C-alpha positions as a Markdown table, in Angstrom:
| # | Residue | x | y | z |
|---|---|---|---|---|
| 1 | Met | -8.8 | 7.8 | -5.7 |
| 2 | Gly | -8.9 | 10.8 | -7.9 |
| 3 | Cys | -12.5 | 11.1 | -6.9 |
| 4 | Asn | -12.7 | 14.7 | -8.2 |
| 5 | Asn | -16.3 | 15.7 | -7.5 |
| 6 | Gly | -17.4 | 12.1 | -6.9 |
| 7 | Asp | -19.0 | 11.7 | -10.1 |
| 8 | Ile | -18.2 | 7.9 | -10.3 |
| 9 | Ser | -18.3 | 7.1 | -6.7 |
| 10 | Tyr | -21.4 | 9.1 | -5.2 |
| 11 | Pro | -23.9 | 7.6 | -7.4 |
| 12 | Leu | -22.5 | 4.3 | -6.1 |
| 13 | Gln | -22.9 | 5.0 | -2.7 |
| 14 | Lys | -26.4 | 6.0 | -3.3 |
| 15 | Lys | -27.7 | 3.2 | -5.0 |
| 16 | Tyr | -25.9 | 0.5 | -2.8 |
| 17 | Glu | -25.9 | 2.2 | 0.2 |
| 18 | Lys | -22.2 | 2.1 | 1.0 |
| 19 | Gln | -20.2 | 4.0 | 2.7 |
| 20 | Val | -17.7 | 5.9 | 0.3 |
| 21 | Gln | -14.4 | 7.5 | 1.1 |
| 22 | Gly | -13.3 | 10.0 | -1.8 |
| 23 | Ile | -9.4 | 11.1 | -1.7 |
| 24 | Asp | -8.1 | 13.7 | -4.1 |
| 25 | Leu | -5.4 | 16.0 | -4.3 |
| 26 | Ala | -7.6 | 18.7 | -5.6 |
| 27 | Asp | -8.8 | 22.0 | -4.4 |
| 28 | Asn | -12.5 | 23.7 | -4.9 |
| 29 | Leu | -13.8 | 20.4 | -5.8 |
| 30 | Lys | -17.7 | 20.5 | -5.9 |
| 31 | Leu | -18.8 | 17.9 | -3.3 |
| 32 | Pro | -22.0 | 16.6 | -2.1 |
| 33 | Glu | -22.5 | 17.2 | 1.3 |
| 34 | Asp | -22.9 | 13.5 | 2.4 |
| 35 | Tyr | -20.2 | 12.4 | 0.5 |
| 36 | Ser | -17.0 | 11.8 | 2.6 |
| 37 | Phe | -13.4 | 13.2 | 1.4 |
| 38 | Gln | -10.0 | 13.3 | 2.3 |
| 39 | Lys | -7.8 | 15.7 | 0.6 |
| 40 | Val | -4.5 | 13.3 | 0.3 |
| 41 | Asp | -1.1 | 13.3 | -1.5 |
| 42 | Ile | -0.8 | 9.7 | -2.5 |
| 43 | Val | 2.4 | 10.0 | -3.8 |
| 44 | Asn | 4.2 | 11.7 | -0.6 |
| 45 | Asp | 1.5 | 11.1 | 2.4 |
| 46 | Asn | 1.2 | 8.2 | 4.7 |
| 47 | Phe | -2.4 | 7.3 | 4.4 |
| 48 | Cys | -4.3 | 4.0 | 6.1 |
| 49 | Asn | -7.7 | 3.6 | 4.6 |
| 50 | Phe | -8.6 | -0.1 | 4.2 |
| 51 | Asn | -11.8 | -0.8 | 2.6 |
| 52 | Asp | -13.4 | -3.4 | 0.9 |
| 53 | Cys | -12.8 | -2.4 | -2.8 |
| 54 | Thr | -10.8 | 0.3 | -4.2 |
| 55 | Leu | -11.7 | 2.2 | -7.6 |
| 56 | Phe | -8.3 | 3.5 | -9.4 |
| 57 | Phe | -9.3 | 5.1 | -12.3 |
| 58 | Ser | -7.6 | 6.9 | -15.3 |
| 59 | Leu | -4.7 | 8.3 | -12.6 |
| 60 | Tyr | -1.9 | 5.8 | -12.5 |
| 61 | His | -0.9 | 6.9 | -16.0 |
| 62 | His | -0.6 | 10.6 | -14.6 |
| 63 | Leu | 1.3 | 9.3 | -12.1 |
| 64 | Phe | 3.7 | 7.1 | -13.9 |
| 65 | Gly | 4.2 | 10.5 | -16.4 |
| 66 | Ala | 4.7 | 12.5 | -13.9 |
| 67 | His | 6.6 | 10.5 | -11.4 |
| 68 | Gly | 8.1 | 7.1 | -13.1 |
| 69 | Met | 7.1 | 3.6 | -13.5 |
| 70 | Glu | 8.7 | 3.1 | -10.1 |
| 71 | Ile | 6.5 | 5.5 | -8.1 |
| 72 | Ala | 3.7 | 4.6 | -9.9 |
| 73 | Asp | 3.9 | 1.0 | -9.2 |
| 74 | Asp | 4.7 | 1.5 | -5.7 |
| 75 | Val | 1.3 | 3.5 | -5.2 |
| 76 | Phe | -0.2 | 0.8 | -7.0 |
| 77 | Met | 1.3 | -1.9 | -4.6 |
| 78 | Lys | 0.3 | 0.3 | -1.4 |
| 79 | Leu | -3.3 | 0.6 | -2.7 |
| 80 | Leu | -4.1 | -2.9 | -3.7 |
| 81 | Met | -2.8 | -4.1 | -0.2 |
| 82 | His | -5.1 | -1.9 | 1.7 |
| 83 | Thr | -8.1 | -3.6 | -0.1 |
| 84 | Lys | -9.5 | -6.7 | -1.2 |
| 85 | Tyr | -10.5 | -5.6 | -5.0 |
| 86 | Leu | -8.8 | -2.8 | -6.8 |
| 87 | Val | -10.9 | -1.7 | -9.9 |
| 88 | Phe | -8.1 | -0.5 | -12.2 |
| 89 | Asp | -7.8 | 1.5 | -15.7 |
| 90 | Thr | -5.2 | 3.5 | -17.0 |
| 91 | Gly | -3.9 | 5.1 | -19.8 |
| 92 | Asn | -2.1 | 3.5 | -22.4 |
| 93 | Pro | -0.2 | 2.7 | -25.6 |
| 94 | Ser | -3.2 | 2.3 | -28.1 |
| 95 | Glu | -4.4 | 6.0 | -27.6 |
| 96 | Lys | -3.4 | 7.4 | -30.6 |
| 97 | Asn | -4.6 | 11.0 | -30.3 |
| 98 | Arg | -2.8 | 11.0 | -27.2 |
| 99 | Ser | 0.4 | 10.0 | -28.4 |
| 100 | Asn | 2.2 | 13.0 | -27.6 |
| 101 | His | 1.2 | 13.3 | -24.2 |
| 102 | Ala | 4.0 | 13.6 | -21.4 |
| 103 | Trp | 2.3 | 10.5 | -19.6 |
| 104 | Asn | 2.1 | 8.6 | -22.8 |
| 105 | Ile | 5.6 | 9.3 | -23.9 |
| 106 | Glu | 6.9 | 7.8 | -20.6 |
| 107 | Ile | 5.0 | 4.6 | -20.6 |
| 108 | Gln | 5.9 | 4.0 | -24.2 |
| 109 | Lys | 9.7 | 3.9 | -22.8 |
| 110 | His | 8.5 | 0.9 | -21.3 |
| 111 | Phe | 5.4 | -1.2 | -22.9 |
| 112 | Lys | 4.4 | -1.2 | -26.2 |
| 113 | Thr | 0.4 | -2.2 | -25.5 |
| 114 | Glu | -2.2 | -2.1 | -22.6 |
| 115 | Glu | -1.7 | -5.8 | -22.2 |
| 116 | Glu | 2.3 | -5.3 | -21.7 |
| 117 | Leu | 1.2 | -2.7 | -19.2 |
| 118 | Phe | -1.2 | -4.6 | -17.0 |
| 119 | Asn | 1.2 | -8.1 | -17.4 |
| 120 | His | 4.1 | -5.9 | -15.7 |
| 121 | Phe | 2.7 | -6.1 | -12.1 |
| 122 | Gly | 2.7 | -10.2 | -12.4 |
| 123 | Ile | -0.4 | -10.7 | -10.4 |
| 124 | Pro | -3.7 | -12.2 | -12.2 |
| 125 | Tyr | -6.5 | -9.7 | -12.9 |
| 126 | Thr | -9.8 | -10.4 | -14.5 |
| 127 | Val | -11.3 | -8.1 | -16.9 |
| 128 | Ile | -14.5 | -6.7 | -16.3 |
| 129 | Gly | -15.2 | -3.9 | -19.4 |
| 130 | Lys | -13.8 | -1.5 | -22.1 |
| 131 | Trp | -14.2 | 1.8 | -23.3 |
| 132 | Asn | -13.3 | 4.0 | -26.3 |
| 133 | Val | -11.0 | 7.0 | -25.6 |
| 134 | Gly | -8.2 | 9.4 | -27.5 |
| 135 | Gly | -8.5 | 7.1 | -30.6 |
| 136 | Gly | -7.7 | 3.8 | -28.6 |
| 137 | Val | -9.4 | 1.1 | -25.9 |
| 138 | Arg | -9.2 | 1.3 | -22.1 |
| 139 | Thr | -9.7 | -1.9 | -20.0 |
| 140 | Met | -11.1 | -1.9 | -16.8 |
| 141 | Val | -9.7 | -5.1 | -14.8 |
| 142 | Val | -9.8 | -6.2 | -11.1 |
| 143 | Phe | -6.8 | -7.2 | -9.2 |
| 144 | Gln | -7.6 | -8.7 | -5.6 |
| 145 | Ser | -4.9 | -8.5 | -2.8 |
| 146 | Lys | -5.0 | -12.2 | -2.0 |
| 147 | Asp | -3.2 | -13.2 | -5.2 |
| 148 | Met | -0.5 | -10.4 | -4.4 |
| 149 | Asp | 0.8 | -13.2 | -1.8 |
| 150 | Asp | 1.8 | -15.4 | -4.8 |
| 151 | Val | 4.2 | -13.2 | -6.2 |
| 152 | Phe | 6.0 | -12.6 | -3.2 |
| 153 | Asn | 9.6 | -14.5 | -3.1 |
| 154 | Val | 10.4 | -15.2 | 0.8 |
| 155 | Val | 14.2 | -14.4 | 1.2 |
| 156 | Asn | 14.2 | -14.8 | 4.9 |
| 157 | Arg | 12.1 | -15.7 | 8.1 |
| 158 | Phe | 13.5 | -14.7 | 11.2 |
| 159 | Gln | 12.5 | -13.8 | 15.1 |
| 160 | Arg | 12.8 | -11.4 | 17.8 |
| 161 | Lys | 16.1 | -11.6 | 19.2 |
| 162 | Leu | 16.6 | -11.4 | 22.9 |
| 163 | Ile | 17.6 | -7.3 | 23.9 |
| 164 | Thr | 20.7 | -6.9 | 26.1 |
| 165 | Val | 22.6 | -4.2 | 27.4 |
| 166 | Asn | 25.4 | -4.6 | 25.2 |
| 167 | Asp | 23.2 | -5.5 | 22.0 |
| 168 | Ile | 21.3 | -2.9 | 20.1 |
| 169 | Gln | 19.9 | -4.7 | 17.4 |
| 170 | Leu | 16.1 | -5.1 | 17.4 |
| 171 | Tyr | 16.0 | -8.1 | 14.7 |
| 172 | Glu | 18.3 | -10.3 | 13.7 |
| 173 | Val | 18.2 | -11.9 | 10.2 |
| 174 | Gly | 18.5 | -15.8 | 10.0 |
| 175 | Ser | 17.0 | -18.9 | 8.3 |
| 176 | Ile | 14.7 | -20.9 | 11.0 |
| 177 | Gly | 12.7 | -23.6 | 11.0 |
| 178 | Glu | 9.1 | -23.8 | 12.1 |
| 179 | Leu | 8.2 | -20.7 | 14.3 |
| 180 | Thr | 6.9 | -21.5 | 17.6 |
| 181 | Asp | 7.0 | -18.0 | 18.6 |
| 182 | Ala | 3.9 | -15.6 | 18.6 |
| 183 | Leu | 5.6 | -13.7 | 16.0 |
| 184 | Ser | 6.9 | -14.4 | 12.6 |
| 185 | Phe | 9.2 | -12.1 | 10.6 |
| 186 | Trp | 9.7 | -12.0 | 6.9 |
| 187 | Lys | 11.9 | -10.3 | 4.5 |
| 188 | Leu | 9.8 | -10.5 | 1.1 |
| 189 | Glu | 10.9 | -9.4 | -2.5 |
| 190 | Tyr | 8.7 | -8.8 | -5.3 |
| 191 | Asp | 9.6 | -6.6 | -8.4 |
| 192 | Gly | 13.0 | -5.7 | -7.0 |
| 193 | Lys | 12.3 | -4.6 | -4.1 |
| 194 | Tyr | 12.3 | -5.4 | -0.2 |
| 195 | Tyr | 9.5 | -5.6 | 2.3 |
| 196 | Phe | 9.2 | -6.5 | 5.6 |
| 197 | Gly | 6.6 | -8.6 | 7.2 |
| 198 | Lys | 5.0 | -9.0 | 10.7 |
| 199 | Met | 2.7 | -11.7 | 11.2 |
| 200 | Arg | 1.0 | -12.3 | 15.2 |
| 201 | His | 0.5 | -16.0 | 15.6 |
| 202 | Ser | -1.0 | -16.0 | 19.4 |
| 203 | Arg | -4.2 | -14.8 | 20.0 |
| 204 | Lys | -4.1 | -14.1 | 16.3 |
| 205 | Glu | -8.0 | -12.9 | 15.8 |
| 206 | Val | -7.8 | -10.6 | 18.7 |
| 207 | Leu | -4.2 | -9.3 | 18.1 |
| 208 | Glu | -3.9 | -8.9 | 15.0 |
| 209 | Val | -7.0 | -7.1 | 14.6 |
| 210 | Lys | -6.2 | -4.7 | 17.5 |
| 211 | Glu | -2.7 | -4.3 | 15.6 |
| 212 | Ile | -4.4 | -3.2 | 12.1 |
| 213 | Glu | -6.6 | -0.8 | 13.8 |
| 214 | Asn | -3.9 | 0.8 | 16.1 |
| 215 | Thr | -1.7 | 1.2 | 12.7 |
| 216 | Ile | -4.7 | 3.0 | 11.2 |
| 217 | Gln | -4.8 | 5.3 | 13.9 |
| 218 | Val | -0.7 | 5.9 | 13.8 |
| 219 | Tyr | -0.5 | 6.1 | 10.0 |
| 220 | Asn | -3.5 | 9.1 | 10.1 |
| 221 | Asn | -2.3 | 11.2 | 13.2 |
| 222 | Val | 1.7 | 10.9 | 13.2 |
| 223 | Asp | 3.8 | 12.6 | 11.3 |
| 224 | Lys | 4.9 | 10.0 | 8.2 |
| 225 | Ser | 8.6 | 11.2 | 8.8 |
| 226 | Lys | 8.7 | 9.2 | 12.2 |
| 227 | Leu | 7.2 | 6.0 | 10.7 |
| 228 | Leu | 8.4 | 3.3 | 8.2 |
| 229 | Lys | 6.5 | 3.4 | 4.7 |
| 230 | Phe | 3.6 | 1.1 | 5.5 |
| 231 | Tyr | 2.2 | -1.1 | 2.7 |
| 232 | Gly | -0.9 | -2.7 | 3.8 |
| 233 | Tyr | -1.8 | -6.1 | 5.0 |
| 234 | Ser | -1.1 | -9.7 | 4.0 |
| 235 | Gln | -3.1 | -12.6 | 5.0 |
| 236 | Thr | 0.2 | -14.9 | 4.6 |
| 237 | Tyr | 2.7 | -12.0 | 5.9 |
| 238 | Gly | 0.8 | -9.8 | 8.1 |
| 239 | Leu | 1.4 | -6.1 | 8.3 |
| 240 | Leu | 3.8 | -5.0 | 5.5 |
| 241 | Tyr | 6.3 | -2.3 | 5.7 |
| 242 | Glu | 9.2 | -0.9 | 3.8 |
| 243 | Trp | 12.4 | -2.9 | 4.1 |
| 244 | Val | 15.3 | -1.5 | 6.1 |
| 245 | Asp | 18.8 | -3.0 | 6.9 |
| 246 | Asn | 19.6 | -1.5 | 10.2 |
| 247 | Ile | 17.4 | -0.9 | 12.9 |
| 248 | Lys | 18.6 | -0.1 | 16.2 |
| 249 | Leu | 16.6 | -0.5 | 19.5 |
| 250 | Ile | 16.3 | 3.2 | 21.5 |
| 251 | Lys | 13.2 | 2.4 | 24.1 |
| 252 | Lys | 10.8 | 0.2 | 24.7 |
| 253 | Lys | 7.6 | 0.8 | 25.7 |
| 254 | Val | 7.1 | 4.3 | 24.5 |
| 255 | Asp | 3.9 | 6.2 | 25.3 |
| 256 | Leu | 2.1 | 7.1 | 21.5 |
| 257 | Leu | -1.1 | 8.0 | 21.5 |
| 258 | Asn | -2.1 | 6.6 | 24.8 |
| 259 | Met | -0.4 | 3.1 | 23.2 |
| 260 | Lys | 1.8 | 2.0 | 25.8 |
| 261 | Asp | 4.2 | -0.3 | 24.6 |
| 262 | Val | 5.0 | 1.4 | 21.5 |
| 263 | Glu | 8.7 | 0.4 | 20.2 |
| 264 | Leu | 11.3 | 3.8 | 19.4 |
| 265 | Ile | 14.0 | 2.4 | 17.0 |
| 266 | Glu | 16.6 | 4.4 | 14.8 |
| 267 | Val | 16.9 | 4.3 | 11.3 |
| 268 | Asn | 19.9 | 5.7 | 9.4 |
| 269 | Gly | 19.9 | 7.9 | 11.9 |
| 270 | Val | 16.2 | 8.7 | 12.0 |
| 271 | Gln | 14.2 | 7.8 | 15.3 |
| 272 | Lys | 10.7 | 6.1 | 14.3 |
| 273 | Tyr | 7.9 | 4.2 | 15.6 |
| 274 | Ile | 7.0 | 0.6 | 15.3 |
| 275 | Asp | 5.0 | -2.2 | 16.9 |
| 276 | Phe | 1.9 | -0.9 | 17.8 |
| 277 | Glu | -0.5 | -4.1 | 19.2 |
| 278 | Arg | -1.0 | -2.7 | 22.4 |
């Protein structure tokens, strides 16, 4: 993320012979010919790139300064849930020579130290290195997405409700016991925000993988205004989306990107697509 000319990731690509995807918002970059690149606005665009490891270096603090903590944390969450390992560092209050930078002024409203900044995510991390910059120190750490499952608070488990002619609600929220249905749905809370989890049980190994593949295809090819915000995948709670309180079914078995059983819903008067398992 924020690959610029690939100065960090391209040497890793060559040394370890791994597939690398660089993402940046900048124009006129001088990229190697054999370097895969996407121009993406990671704040405003729905993008879907699942991978083993994401490098998120020296970018979070710029998002923090430009958009505030809530949006910067939202991007952090989305990146973490799209990868196994998130390798991370960020500008912090220790950088005395940059104390007057806009991003540092904004961060100092919330955190006195780099450690406070790291700890506010509430997720365990491993320190792998440090480097001096701006009269201070940046620490490089690794977050693992599997640790994210432990910080979710389960508000509710619920299941799909039968649809009748006079009942256009798609889901009914209500506490239930052990689920025996093919699908489990979750309302999850983390850091004051709510998320919608969808986990498939029946023939999970086949269907879960296919649904993830379909979701990637949809989120990289369909207008983001027609989709719920997608955060990624949890081993415990399945596919993770933004939580919305009012969902109404418009039509079942809609054809979208040659998937014949997508559902068209309405969220606050806006029609959107969900359910990409077929």
